[in-house]
mmCIF file of the N, C-alpha and C atoms, coordinates in Angstrom:
data_MODEL
# 
_entry.id   MODEL 
# 
loop_
_atom_site.group_PDB 
_atom_site.id 
_atom_site.type_symbol 
_atom_site.label_atom_id 
_atom_site.label_alt_id 
_atom_site.label_comp_id 
_atom_site.label_asym_id 
_atom_site.label_entity_id 
_atom_site.label_seq_id 
_atom_site.pdbx_PDB_ins_code 
_atom_site.Cartn_x 
_atom_site.Cartn_y 
_atom_site.Cartn_z 
_atom_site.occupancy 
_atom_site.B_iso_or_equiv 
_atom_site.pdbx_formal_charge 
_atom_site.auth_seq_id 
_atom_site.auth_comp_id 
_atom_site.auth_asym_id 
_atom_site.auth_atom_id 
_atom_site.pdbx_PDB_model_num 
ATOM 1   N N  . UNK A 1 1  ? -4.129  -17.439 -0.755  1.00 0.00 ? 1  UNK A N  1 
ATOM 2   C CA . UNK A 1 1  ? -5.028  -16.859 -1.549  1.00 0.00 ? 1  UNK A CA 1 
ATOM 3   C C  . UNK A 1 1  ? -5.144  -15.295 -1.579  1.00 0.00 ? 1  UNK A C  1 
ATOM 4   N N  . UNK A 1 2  ? -4.983  -14.796 -2.858  1.00 0.00 ? 2  UNK A N  1 
ATOM 5   C CA . UNK A 1 2  ? -5.184  -13.043 -2.791  1.00 0.00 ? 2  UNK A CA 1 
ATOM 6   C C  . UNK A 1 2  ? -6.390  -12.856 -3.239  1.00 0.00 ? 2  UNK A C  1 
ATOM 7   N N  . UNK A 1 3  ? -6.697  -11.989 -2.318  1.00 0.00 ? 3  UNK A N  1 
ATOM 8   C CA . UNK A 1 3  ? -8.482  -11.447 -2.812  1.00 0.00 ? 3  UNK A CA 1 
ATOM 9   C C  . UNK A 1 3  ? -8.271  -10.199 -3.628  1.00 0.00 ? 3  UNK A C  1 
ATOM 10  N N  . UNK A 1 4  ? -7.158  -9.253  -3.197  1.00 0.00 ? 4  UNK A N  1 
ATOM 11  C CA . UNK A 1 4  ? -6.741  -8.161  -4.136  1.00 0.00 ? 4  UNK A CA 1 
ATOM 12  C C  . UNK A 1 4  ? -5.272  -7.881  -3.972  1.00 0.00 ? 4  UNK A C  1 
ATOM 13  N N  . UNK A 1 5  ? -4.992  -7.135  -5.044  1.00 0.00 ? 5  UNK A N  1 
ATOM 14  C CA . UNK A 1 5  ? -3.417  -6.614  -4.806  1.00 0.00 ? 5  UNK A CA 1 
ATOM 15  C C  . UNK A 1 5  ? -3.501  -5.201  -5.319  1.00 0.00 ? 5  UNK A C  1 
ATOM 16  N N  . UNK A 1 6  ? -2.704  -4.427  -4.410  1.00 0.00 ? 6  UNK A N  1 
ATOM 17  C CA . UNK A 1 6  ? -2.351  -2.929  -4.857  1.00 0.00 ? 6  UNK A CA 1 
ATOM 18  C C  . UNK A 1 6  ? -0.933  -3.082  -5.097  1.00 0.00 ? 6  UNK A C  1 
ATOM 19  N N  . UNK A 1 7  ? -0.810  -2.157  -6.089  1.00 0.00 ? 7  UNK A N  1 
ATOM 20  C CA . UNK A 1 7  ? 0.794   -1.841  -6.334  1.00 0.00 ? 7  UNK A CA 1 
ATOM 21  C C  . UNK A 1 7  ? 0.772   -0.370  -6.471  1.00 0.00 ? 7  UNK A C  1 
ATOM 22  N N  . UNK A 1 8  ? 1.704   0.160   -5.790  1.00 0.00 ? 8  UNK A N  1 
ATOM 23  C CA . UNK A 1 8  ? 1.550   1.662   -5.941  1.00 0.00 ? 8  UNK A CA 1 
ATOM 24  C C  . UNK A 1 8  ? 3.170   1.916   -6.363  1.00 0.00 ? 8  UNK A C  1 
ATOM 25  N N  . UNK A 1 9  ? 3.616   2.976   -6.721  1.00 0.00 ? 9  UNK A N  1 
ATOM 26  C CA . UNK A 1 9  ? 4.939   3.383   -6.970  1.00 0.00 ? 9  UNK A CA 1 
ATOM 27  C C  . UNK A 1 9  ? 4.785   4.895   -6.634  1.00 0.00 ? 9  UNK A C  1 
ATOM 28  N N  . UNK A 1 10 ? 6.228   5.058   -5.730  1.00 0.00 ? 10 UNK A N  1 
ATOM 29  C CA . UNK A 1 10 ? 6.146   6.282   -4.886  1.00 0.00 ? 10 UNK A CA 1 
ATOM 30  C C  . UNK A 1 10 ? 7.475   6.910   -5.040  1.00 0.00 ? 10 UNK A C  1 
ATOM 31  N N  . UNK A 1 11 ? 7.595   8.189   -5.142  1.00 0.00 ? 11 UNK A N  1 
ATOM 32  C CA . UNK A 1 11 ? 8.981   8.947   -5.434  1.00 0.00 ? 11 UNK A CA 1 
ATOM 33  C C  . UNK A 1 11 ? 9.812   8.565   -4.362  1.00 0.00 ? 11 UNK A C  1 
ATOM 34  N N  . UNK A 1 12 ? 9.393   8.347   -2.971  1.00 0.00 ? 12 UNK A N  1 
ATOM 35  C CA . UNK A 1 12 ? 10.348  7.785   -1.977  1.00 0.00 ? 12 UNK A CA 1 
ATOM 36  C C  . UNK A 1 12 ? 9.455   7.440   -0.909  1.00 0.00 ? 12 UNK A C  1 
ATOM 37  N N  . UNK A 1 13 ? 10.036  7.277   0.232   1.00 0.00 ? 13 UNK A N  1 
ATOM 38  C CA . UNK A 1 13 ? 9.287   6.682   1.415   1.00 0.00 ? 13 UNK A CA 1 
ATOM 39  C C  . UNK A 1 13 ? 8.547   7.791   1.998   1.00 0.00 ? 13 UNK A C  1 
ATOM 40  N N  . UNK A 1 14 ? 8.956   9.047   2.131   1.00 0.00 ? 14 UNK A N  1 
ATOM 41  C CA . UNK A 1 14 ? 8.077   10.232  2.590   1.00 0.00 ? 14 UNK A CA 1 
ATOM 42  C C  . UNK A 1 14 ? 6.816   10.405  1.705   1.00 0.00 ? 14 UNK A C  1 
ATOM 43  N N  . UNK A 1 15 ? 7.006   10.089  0.381   1.00 0.00 ? 15 UNK A N  1 
ATOM 44  C CA . UNK A 1 15 ? 5.564   10.327  -0.642  1.00 0.00 ? 15 UNK A CA 1 
ATOM 45  C C  . UNK A 1 15 ? 4.740   9.108   -0.251  1.00 0.00 ? 15 UNK A C  1 
ATOM 46  N N  . UNK A 1 16 ? 4.969   7.883   -0.056  1.00 0.00 ? 16 UNK A N  1 
ATOM 47  C CA . UNK A 1 16 ? 4.214   6.898   0.361   1.00 0.00 ? 16 UNK A CA 1 
ATOM 48  C C  . UNK A 1 16 ? 3.797   6.979   1.726   1.00 0.00 ? 16 UNK A C  1 
ATOM 49  N N  . UNK A 1 17 ? 4.310   7.569   2.740   1.00 0.00 ? 17 UNK A N  1 
ATOM 50  C CA . UNK A 1 17 ? 3.660   7.956   4.036   1.00 0.00 ? 17 UNK A CA 1 
ATOM 51  C C  . UNK A 1 17 ? 2.761   9.260   4.049   1.00 0.00 ? 17 UNK A C  1 
ATOM 52  N N  . UNK A 1 18 ? 3.013   10.134  2.993   1.00 0.00 ? 18 UNK A N  1 
ATOM 53  C CA . UNK A 1 18 ? 2.113   11.125  3.133   1.00 0.00 ? 18 UNK A CA 1 
ATOM 54  C C  . UNK A 1 18 ? 0.516   10.558  2.056   1.00 0.00 ? 18 UNK A C  1 
ATOM 55  N N  . UNK A 1 19 ? 0.656   9.795   1.462   1.00 0.00 ? 19 UNK A N  1 
ATOM 56  C CA . UNK A 1 19 ? -0.334  9.265   0.618   1.00 0.00 ? 19 UNK A CA 1 
ATOM 57  C C  . UNK A 1 19 ? -1.289  8.220   1.581   1.00 0.00 ? 19 UNK A C  1 
ATOM 58  N N  . UNK A 1 20 ? -0.378  7.653   2.446   1.00 0.00 ? 20 UNK A N  1 
ATOM 59  C CA . UNK A 1 20 ? -1.192  6.686   3.539   1.00 0.00 ? 20 UNK A CA 1 
ATOM 60  C C  . UNK A 1 20 ? -1.767  7.690   4.415   1.00 0.00 ? 20 UNK A C  1 
ATOM 61  N N  . UNK A 1 21 ? -1.598  8.573   4.810   1.00 0.00 ? 21 UNK A N  1 
ATOM 62  C CA . UNK A 1 21 ? -1.848  9.800   5.908   1.00 0.00 ? 21 UNK A CA 1 
ATOM 63  C C  . UNK A 1 21 ? -2.915  10.523  5.202   1.00 0.00 ? 21 UNK A C  1 
ATOM 64  N N  . UNK A 1 22 ? -2.887  10.685  3.886   1.00 0.00 ? 22 UNK A N  1 
ATOM 65  C CA . UNK A 1 22 ? -3.994  11.467  3.188   1.00 0.00 ? 22 UNK A CA 1 
ATOM 66  C C  . UNK A 1 22 ? -5.481  10.802  3.408   1.00 0.00 ? 22 UNK A C  1 
ATOM 67  N N  . UNK A 1 23 ? -6.246  11.784  3.220   1.00 0.00 ? 23 UNK A N  1 
ATOM 68  C CA . UNK A 1 23 ? -7.957  11.259  3.481   1.00 0.00 ? 23 UNK A CA 1 
ATOM 69  C C  . UNK A 1 23 ? -8.164  10.194  2.715   1.00 0.00 ? 23 UNK A C  1 
ATOM 70  N N  . UNK A 1 24 ? -7.753  9.996   1.545   1.00 0.00 ? 24 UNK A N  1 
ATOM 71  C CA . UNK A 1 24 ? -7.917  8.869   0.680   1.00 0.00 ? 24 UNK A CA 1 
ATOM 72  C C  . UNK A 1 24 ? -7.307  7.418   1.372   1.00 0.00 ? 24 UNK A C  1 
ATOM 73  N N  . UNK A 1 25 ? -6.036  7.826   1.645   1.00 0.00 ? 25 UNK A N  1 
ATOM 74  C CA . UNK A 1 25 ? -5.441  6.587   2.451   1.00 0.00 ? 25 UNK A CA 1 
ATOM 75  C C  . UNK A 1 25 ? -6.027  5.816   3.624   1.00 0.00 ? 25 UNK A C  1 
ATOM 76  N N  . UNK A 1 26 ? -6.500  7.117   4.164   1.00 0.00 ? 26 UNK A N  1 
ATOM 77  C CA . UNK A 1 26 ? -7.298  6.756   5.773   1.00 0.00 ? 26 UNK A CA 1 
ATOM 78  C C  . UNK A 1 26 ? -8.496  5.899   5.528   1.00 0.00 ? 26 UNK A C  1 
ATOM 79  N N  . UNK A 1 27 ? -9.177  6.341   4.248   1.00 0.00 ? 27 UNK A N  1 
ATOM 80  C CA . UNK A 1 27 ? -10.348 5.686   4.061   1.00 0.00 ? 27 UNK A CA 1 
ATOM 81  C C  . UNK A 1 27 ? -10.288 4.265   3.486   1.00 0.00 ? 27 UNK A C  1 
ATOM 82  N N  . UNK A 1 28 ? -9.157  4.106   3.011   1.00 0.00 ? 28 UNK A N  1 
ATOM 83  C CA . UNK A 1 28 ? -8.805  2.760   2.249   1.00 0.00 ? 28 UNK A CA 1 
ATOM 84  C C  . UNK A 1 28 ? -8.370  1.953   3.415   1.00 0.00 ? 28 UNK A C  1 
ATOM 85  N N  . UNK A 1 29 ? -7.622  2.439   4.505   1.00 0.00 ? 29 UNK A N  1 
ATOM 86  C CA . UNK A 1 29 ? -7.100  1.816   5.626   1.00 0.00 ? 29 UNK A CA 1 
ATOM 87  C C  . UNK A 1 29 ? -8.446  1.103   6.678   1.00 0.00 ? 29 UNK A C  1 
ATOM 88  N N  . UNK A 1 30 ? -9.525  2.171   6.618   1.00 0.00 ? 30 UNK A N  1 
ATOM 89  C CA . UNK A 1 30 ? -10.605 1.924   7.481   1.00 0.00 ? 30 UNK A CA 1 
ATOM 90  C C  . UNK A 1 30 ? -11.354 0.876   6.792   1.00 0.00 ? 30 UNK A C  1 
ATOM 91  N N  . UNK A 1 31 ? -11.349 0.840   5.489   1.00 0.00 ? 31 UNK A N  1 
ATOM 92  C CA . UNK A 1 31 ? -12.173 0.118   4.665   1.00 0.00 ? 31 UNK A CA 1 
ATOM 93  C C  . UNK A 1 31 ? -11.582 -1.474  4.605   1.00 0.00 ? 31 UNK A C  1 
ATOM 94  N N  . UNK A 1 32 ? -10.297 -1.711  5.140   1.00 0.00 ? 32 UNK A N  1 
ATOM 95  C CA . UNK A 1 32 ? -9.624  -3.322  4.911   1.00 0.00 ? 32 UNK A CA 1 
ATOM 96  C C  . UNK A 1 32 ? -10.824 -4.334  5.604   1.00 0.00 ? 32 UNK A C  1 
ATOM 97  N N  . UNK A 1 33 ? -11.091 -3.778  7.041   1.00 0.00 ? 33 UNK A N  1 
ATOM 98  C CA . UNK A 1 33 ? -11.793 -4.976  7.627   1.00 0.00 ? 33 UNK A CA 1 
ATOM 99  C C  . UNK A 1 33 ? -13.048 -5.326  6.922   1.00 0.00 ? 33 UNK A C  1 
ATOM 100 N N  . UNK A 1 34 ? -13.775 -4.783  5.770   1.00 0.00 ? 34 UNK A N  1 
ATOM 101 C CA . UNK A 1 34 ? -14.712 -4.954  5.013   1.00 0.00 ? 34 UNK A CA 1 
ATOM 102 C C  . UNK A 1 34 ? -14.480 -5.855  4.036   1.00 0.00 ? 34 UNK A C  1 
ATOM 103 N N  . UNK A 1 35 ? -13.114 -6.031  3.400   1.00 0.00 ? 35 UNK A N  1 
ATOM 104 C CA . UNK A 1 35 ? -13.109 -7.048  2.288   1.00 0.00 ? 35 UNK A CA 1 
ATOM 105 C C  . UNK A 1 35 ? -11.876 -7.942  2.762   1.00 0.00 ? 35 UNK A C  1 
ATOM 106 N N  . UNK A 1 36 ? -11.427 -7.799  3.619   1.00 0.00 ? 36 UNK A N  1 
ATOM 107 C CA . UNK A 1 36 ? -9.888  -8.663  4.059   1.00 0.00 ? 36 UNK A CA 1 
ATOM 108 C C  . UNK A 1 36 ? -10.065 -9.398  5.343   1.00 0.00 ? 36 UNK A C  1 
ATOM 109 N N  . UNK A 1 37 ? -11.273 -9.961  5.395   1.00 0.00 ? 37 UNK A N  1 
ATOM 110 C CA . UNK A 1 37 ? -11.886 -10.478 6.524   1.00 0.00 ? 37 UNK A CA 1 
ATOM 111 C C  . UNK A 1 37 ? -10.838 -11.840 7.211   1.00 0.00 ? 37 UNK A C  1 
ATOM 112 N N  . UNK A 1 38 ? -10.134 -12.256 6.233   1.00 0.00 ? 38 UNK A N  1 
ATOM 113 C CA . UNK A 1 38 ? -9.136  -13.242 6.629   1.00 0.00 ? 38 UNK A CA 1 
ATOM 114 C C  . UNK A 1 38 ? -7.751  -12.605 7.032   1.00 0.00 ? 38 UNK A C  1 
ATOM 115 N N  . UNK A 1 39 ? -7.734  -11.435 7.128   1.00 0.00 ? 39 UNK A N  1 
ATOM 116 C CA . UNK A 1 39 ? -6.339  -10.687 7.307   1.00 0.00 ? 39 UNK A CA 1 
ATOM 117 C C  . UNK A 1 39 ? -5.852  -10.019 6.126   1.00 0.00 ? 39 UNK A C  1 
ATOM 118 N N  . UNK A 1 40 ? -4.825  -9.352  6.404   1.00 0.00 ? 40 UNK A N  1 
ATOM 119 C CA . UNK A 1 40 ? -4.118  -8.858  5.156   1.00 0.00 ? 40 UNK A CA 1 
ATOM 120 C C  . UNK A 1 40 ? -2.598  -8.526  5.527   1.00 0.00 ? 40 UNK A C  1 
ATOM 121 N N  . UNK A 1 41 ? -1.903  -8.633  4.281   1.00 0.00 ? 41 UNK A N  1 
ATOM 122 C CA . UNK A 1 41 ? -0.384  -8.572  4.508   1.00 0.00 ? 41 UNK A CA 1 
ATOM 123 C C  . UNK A 1 41 ? 0.119   -7.313  3.668   1.00 0.00 ? 41 UNK A C  1 
ATOM 124 N N  . UNK A 1 42 ? 0.785   -6.403  4.490   1.00 0.00 ? 42 UNK A N  1 
ATOM 125 C CA . UNK A 1 42 ? 1.028   -5.398  3.676   1.00 0.00 ? 42 UNK A CA 1 
ATOM 126 C C  . UNK A 1 42 ? 2.699   -5.165  3.418   1.00 0.00 ? 42 UNK A C  1 
ATOM 127 N N  . UNK A 1 43 ? 3.103   -5.353  2.161   1.00 0.00 ? 43 UNK A N  1 
ATOM 128 C CA . UNK A 1 43 ? 4.634   -5.152  2.127   1.00 0.00 ? 43 UNK A CA 1 
ATOM 129 C C  . UNK A 1 43 ? 4.947   -3.976  1.193   1.00 0.00 ? 43 UNK A C  1 
ATOM 130 N N  . UNK A 1 44 ? 6.140   -3.463  1.958   1.00 0.00 ? 44 UNK A N  1 
ATOM 131 C CA . UNK A 1 44 ? 6.933   -2.572  1.050   1.00 0.00 ? 44 UNK A CA 1 
ATOM 132 C C  . UNK A 1 44 ? 7.991   -2.568  1.224   1.00 0.00 ? 44 UNK A C  1 
ATOM 133 N N  . UNK A 1 45 ? 8.792   -2.235  -0.269  1.00 0.00 ? 45 UNK A N  1 
ATOM 134 C CA . UNK A 1 45 ? 10.320  -2.527  -0.526  1.00 0.00 ? 45 UNK A CA 1 
ATOM 135 C C  . UNK A 1 45 ? 10.596  -1.605  -1.660  1.00 0.00 ? 45 UNK A C  1 
ATOM 136 N N  . UNK A 1 46 ? 11.906  -1.183  -1.567  1.00 0.00 ? 46 UNK A N  1 
ATOM 137 C CA . UNK A 1 46 ? 12.565  -0.423  -2.520  1.00 0.00 ? 46 UNK A CA 1 
ATOM 138 C C  . UNK A 1 46 ? 12.606  -0.983  -3.924  1.00 0.00 ? 46 UNK A C  1 
ATOM 139 N N  . UNK A 1 47 ? 12.332  -0.496  -5.080  1.00 0.00 ? 47 UNK A N  1 
ATOM 140 C CA . UNK A 1 47 ? 12.612  -1.105  -6.596  1.00 0.00 ? 47 UNK A CA 1 
ATOM 141 C C  . UNK A 1 47 ? 13.907  -0.676  -6.847  1.00 0.00 ? 47 UNK A C  1 
ATOM 142 N N  . UNK A 1 48 ? 14.506  -1.544  -7.387  1.00 0.00 ? 48 UNK A N  1 
ATOM 143 C CA . UNK A 1 48 ? 15.752  -1.221  -8.096  1.00 0.00 ? 48 UNK A CA 1 
ATOM 144 C C  . UNK A 1 48 ? 15.404  -1.107  -9.504  1.00 0.00 ? 48 UNK A C  1 
ATOM 145 N N  . UNK A 1 49 ? 16.250  -0.187  -10.269 1.00 0.00 ? 49 UNK A N  1 
ATOM 146 C CA . UNK A 1 49 ? 15.819  0.335   -11.466 1.00 0.00 ? 49 UNK A CA 1 
ATOM 147 C C  . UNK A 1 49 ? 16.488  -0.855  -12.511 1.00 0.00 ? 49 UNK A C  1 
ATOM 148 N N  . UNK A 1 50 ? 17.314  -1.672  -12.248 1.00 0.00 ? 50 UNK A N  1 
ATOM 149 C CA . UNK A 1 50 ? 17.932  -2.793  -13.039 1.00 0.00 ? 50 UNK A CA 1 
ATOM 150 C C  . UNK A 1 50 ? 19.064  -2.332  -14.043 1.00 0.00 ? 50 UNK A C  1 
ATOM 151 N N  . UNK A 1 51 ? 19.470  -0.982  -13.657 1.00 0.00 ? 51 UNK A N  1 
ATOM 152 C CA . UNK A 1 51 ? 20.544  -0.697  -14.694 1.00 0.00 ? 51 UNK A CA 1 
ATOM 153 C C  . UNK A 1 51 ? 22.063  -0.828  -14.052 1.00 0.00 ? 51 UNK A C  1 
ATOM 154 N N  . UNK A 1 52 ? 21.910  -1.209  -12.738 1.00 0.00 ? 52 UNK A N  1 
ATOM 155 C CA . UNK A 1 52 ? 23.392  -1.028  -12.055 1.00 0.00 ? 52 UNK A CA 1 
ATOM 156 C C  . UNK A 1 52 ? 23.917  -2.387  -12.377 1.00 0.00 ? 52 UNK A C  1 
# 
């Protein structure tokens, strides 16, 4: 069962890493335990543009 889903699009892996390392990203990570009491799964993957 999903409690919450976040989907974000980033220019590349470096941009995602920068977002997670930002003050906002760190606050989100620290807040996980307050609402994901059953644990959480983080999945990241490249998105294909579908034109190839």
